[in-house]
Structures are given as structure tokens and as C-alpha cells.
N, C-alpha and C positions, 0 to 999 in steps of 0.2 A: 481502660474507657480513653477516650480522646477528646480534647477542644479545643478548636481552632485559635489560634496564635493570635493573642493583643498585638504585637509588635511586629509586621512584616510589608509590602512592598511587593502588589502582583507588578510581574511584567509581561512583553509577549513570548509569546510558544509556550505560556503554563509556564514560567519560573519566576520564581518569586525568591524578592533579599530579605532573610534574615535581617530585626534590629533587637533580637535582645541582646547582644554580646560583639564586642572589637572584632570577630573573623568577620560578621554581615556575611554570609554566605551567603553564597550564588545557588541555589536549590534546583534541579530540574524534580517532573512530573514524576514520582514515584520513588525518588532517591532523599537521602536524610541528607541534614547538616553534619558538622564537624562533632557534632554534643550525640548524634545516635538517636537523636530523643525527639526530634522535631521534623517532623516529613512533609514534602510537598503531594497533597492528594489532587491533580488532575484541578493543579492552579491554584491549589487553598494551603495552606501552613497549618497543620495541625501540634496539637503537644501528643505527641505518645503513652507521657507517661501520668496524668492527669489523675490524682487523686487513685493514683496507685504509690502506697508508699511502703519503703524494702525495707524499711528502718523507723520503729518507733519507739523511743525511750523516757523515762523519767530520769534528767542529770540535775546534778548539782552546776548554778549558773559557770562556777570557777570552773567547768572542765572544758569550756566553751574554745581559749579561756578568755576570761569577762571577772578584772578582781573589781572594775571600780563601779559595777552595774547590778545593783541589788544585791550586794555581798550574803551569801548564805542563801539565797532560795532556791527555789527547784523551777525548770524550765521543759518543760513537751517538747521532745527534739526530735526531729522526722528526716524524711530521705527518702529521693525515688533515684533510681538509677541515671546513671549517664554522669557526664561533663564535659564541659569544652575548654581543659585541659588533659595536657593526656603527659602529666607528671610519670618519668619514670620513677620516681621515691614515693610516689602516692602509698599515703597510709592506709585508706580503702581504695584499693584500688578493686576489691572483688566486686562494689557495688557501683563504683564509681567508672571502670572499664569494663564491668558485666557485658553492655551490648558488644562489643569493640573482640572481645576475647571468648563470646558466648560462638555458637552455630549459626550463619545468616537466618535470619527468620527466627529467631529465639522469641518466647514469649515474653512479657515483660515481665520481671520480678517483682511481686511486692501485694498485700491484701488490699482490698478496695476500704478505703479510710476517705471519707467527702470529709472536706470540710467542716460541718456543722461537730460533726460528731470530733474531729481533730480540739475544737473550742470543749465540746464538751466533757472528754477526758481530760485535758489539762486543768478543767476547773474541779474535777473528780480525784483528782490527784493530787489537788491544791497545791497546784504550779503559777508561778506568779507572770509567767512568758510564755512562750512556743519557742521554741531555736529550727532556725529551717537550716538546716546543718551535713555534717558527714558527706554527704555531695555538694556541688555546686548548687543554691537553688537558682539562680540567674537559670540559669534552664530548663527548670520546671515552676518559671514567673506564674504563670494563671495560676495554676495547683500551690504556690506562694498566696500570690497577693489575693487570693480569693480569701482564703484563709483568716490571712492580716486582715483585713475588713469585718471580718466574724468576732476575731479576735478584740479589735479595738470596742467592739460594740461591746464587749464584754468584761471590759475593764482590763485586757490582758496587754502585757508589753510581746514587741516581736521582738526576734533578736538574728541576727542572719551571721553563718558564718563562710567567709563566701574569698575566694580568691582575685577580686576586685574588677573582673574583665567585661563587664555589664555596660553594655551602651548607657549615653549620659540621660536618654529618654527613659530607660529604665527607674533609673535613680529620680527622676519625674516624679514618676509613676509610685512608689514604692516610700516614698520621703514622709506621704502622708497618715504610716503607717509603720514605720520602723522607726522603731526608738533606740536599738541599741546594736554592732556593727564590728566582728572582728577580720579584720581584711591581710590575708598571709602578703606580706612583703618577702617574696623568696628568693630576692635579692637584687645586687642594684649593676646588676649588666644585663647589657641585652642579650649579650652569648650566651648568660644561661637562662635565660626563658626564653628562645629560642630553640638550644639545644637540650633543654633536660623538660620543658614542658609545653612547647611546639606553641606559642605562645608570642608577645611583645613584652618592651617592661612601660612602656611612657601610658599606653590606656592604664593602668592600673597606680601609677601614679600620680594620674591627671585626675581618676577617681578618688584617688585617696583625698585631693586636695576640693573636691567639690562636696564629697558627704562630710568633711570639717565645715567646710563655708557653711553647709546644709543645717547644722549644728547638731547634727545624729551622735551620740556618742560611740568615739572610734577608739579601738585596739588594735596593737599591729602585735602579727605576731611572723618570727622571721624562721624559719625549720632549718639549722647547722649541720649541712653534712659535712663531713672532713675532705679537703684537698679542693670541693667546691664550692664550696662559696663562704670558707670559716676563715678570711684572711682581715688584718685588724683593718684594712682598707677598707676590704666593703664593709667592715662594722663600721668603722667611721661616717662612709659615709649613707647608710642604713639611716646612722644615727643622728647625722646633721642633715637631714631630709626630713623626718618626722621633727628634731629641733627647728628646723628655719619654716618649714612647707605646713606644717601642721602645728604643732605647739610644742611645749617641754612639759607638759600637762598631759599628753598621749600617753598612757603603757603603752610599753613595748615587751614583747615578751618573745624570749630566745630562747628557743626551742628542741631539744637532745635528739637528735636524727639516731633511731633504731634500724637495720636492713630490712627491704620492703621491698617485691615487685620485681625490680626489672634490675635495681643493683646492690644486689644481693651478698655483691663482692667489698661493701664498703662496711669498712670499722664502723662502729657506735662510735656516738662523739666523743671525747674524753673530756670528762670536766672541769678541767684545765683551763680549755677554749672557750666553752660556757663565760663562765667567772672571767675572764679574759674579755669578753664580748659584753659582760654587762660591765668592767669597767666603765670601757669606751665610752659606753648608752651615758652611764654618768658625769663623766668626764667633759662630755658631750653639753650636759647643762640636761641632762633627762631628767625627770623628777621621779620616776618608777619605771624601772626595770626589771624584769622576774624572769627568773628561769623555770623550761616545763620538764617533765619528761625523767627528774634528776630522783636519784635516792635520797631520801628523808628530807625531799624538797627545800634545799639548802635556796637559799635564793627568791625564796614565797612569797616572804612575809612582807607586808608594808609598813613603811617607817615614813616618821613623818619626814620631806625634801626640807624640813627647815633646822629642827633640833635633833631627827634622828632617833624618835623613841619609838617602839615597836606598838602598832597598833592597830594589825590587826597579823594575825599570827594562822599560820595556812599548817594543816598537817593532813596530808592527803588532800581529801576533797575539802574535811572540817575545817572549821573557821572560829576564831576569836575575839574577839572585837575589846578594844580597851580606847578604843577614842568616843569622842561624845558627837553623834548627830552629823558624821561624815566630818569633825573639828579634829585636831589633836586635842588632846585631853589635858596637857601639855603648855603648847603654845597657845594653841585656839589657830594656827595655820589651817585655811583649807586643803582638806583632803584629797578634792575634786572624786565623791564618788555619786552615782546616783542612786536614790533611794528607790 
């Protein structure tokens, strides 16, 4: 199913300028934008993946990863095909790059899943939230936003997992309905963003600051790839940005890389590199720095930032809480948790 795009500009000669992400694609009639799922049809821009869910799962909220938002709850996760990045290391490349690697004119992958049914399934499965995830929710904005409005009416929370490349107009549209977001800060290097993601760093940094200013619960993830973004300098730059431009309470997830898509020759990230990044983050002043995709969930527990007592123990995606209503049960320090 198609739906006319919410954010675009009509131009001369039936061209349009897409307004959902920082690529701001200029699209001629009959062509698609960089994401492959927004097409100019005779001077009007359409979202090709509206109501076409290629993935739907009930996930622990910790899988997003969100560790300080409704801990221990479940979220109904949905996605469509397509992405506005071309990450060579994408872990979900089979759906994010589906239209790029499929034959021209390939049918849109996914089941017909209207927004109303998504909300119904979330409630049926005792989920406290709906997550727009796996691929980039910005590129299915119309689908996500229509669902978010219904979710809010049903007292469900809305969560985005995003690369942070949306325009400020998108942030203004979703802010009344968005409760939490995890953004990938893939690197502190513009060269990395250009070379490995086909994007730019600056819009991501600006959007991180804007989302924090909007008081939306924010957590940040960095996938650490050996030799590409694993230096102490890079870790320090990212930690400094989070601490200085966001706040020290913003959780930083440092995730382990496993070979995928077009970087199959790179090794799995050594655990010692992740631990080193975690130490740099904590030394910089961040209160919560977590390790992801690691054996035995090392570095995944929430410790009180003041007395260092164990407050949330994580085993896989299962949690055991020792806090008291979001405060340390030992010294009463706030753990910055949104229930």
C-alpha cells in the first residue's frame, strides 16, 4: 500500500524534494529517493512501504537496547524494508537493503499490517510500548506516525531505534508521541560516516542535541568495529560529546561487532577493546556505560553511580532489580530510570 508523503516540496518539471531525512533527495518523476521506498509519481511523493511490515516481534525493551526505560517490559517491534544509510557493516542488511540488492521492480516485502492492528497486537501481547526498529523508522515515517498516534490514545509508549538522520521537521512531528529513542552514534569521524554509511556526521550530532532538549528519553549506541572506529581517541570524543552536549546521565551502549554484509573479513571485536571503551566513558564522567553483544553479559548491569552498588542485574534479556522505585536502595541516588 502507498501513502502520499507527509513532508516534501513540489518543484518544477514534476520534481519533488523529500523532507524526511538529511539527504533531502531531489527526485524526478518515476524515480525513488536514496532510501528506495519513497517514489515520485507524476509530481507527488509516495511512501511505498505504508502498512507493509517486513518484521514484527515481541521483544524485551532491553533488546533495543534501552536499559533505563521501562526495565523488564516488552515492546512490539515493527519494521519495513529500506534505509537511508548504506552501512557496509549493517546487521539487518537483508531487510534494510532489500530493495537495493533485489532485482529492479521487486515486490515490496512484508505483510499487510495496518496501524490499528499493530496497537491491538501490542495490547494482546501485554506490551507496554511499540518500537519502530530493525530498519530506519524515518523512512517509514507516515506508517510510524499514524501508529504512534493510535498507540498514544491506547496508553502505549512509542520507541524509535534510529540512525538519527531525520530532519528537524520530523522531530517536530514525532515529539508529541515519542517517549524514548536509541540513536546509533556510529563514529566521531566524518570520514567514517561518508565511507561506510554514505552519510554525514553533523546532522546526527545536531539531532541528538535537539532530542535531548525535547526531553525525550535518549540512549546512545556505538557499534565498535576493529580498526575502523576502535581507537581511544574516538571513544574519548564520543564520550565527551555525550557528557558535554547531552548529559552524563545519558546511557552509552558499546556494542560488539560480528562480521556482516560487506565487511565479512573484519574480526569480531575483542572484549578488551570494549572494556577499554567502557573505562574511558566512565572516566569521562558518564554514569551509565554498557557493553552489548558480549558473552555472559559482562558490563551489562546497572550500578549506582554514587556508591557502586548493584541495582539492576541483567542475564541475557532477563533482569533482576534491587533498586527502590528508580533510586538506589542503599544511598537513595537517582538512577535516571523512566518507568
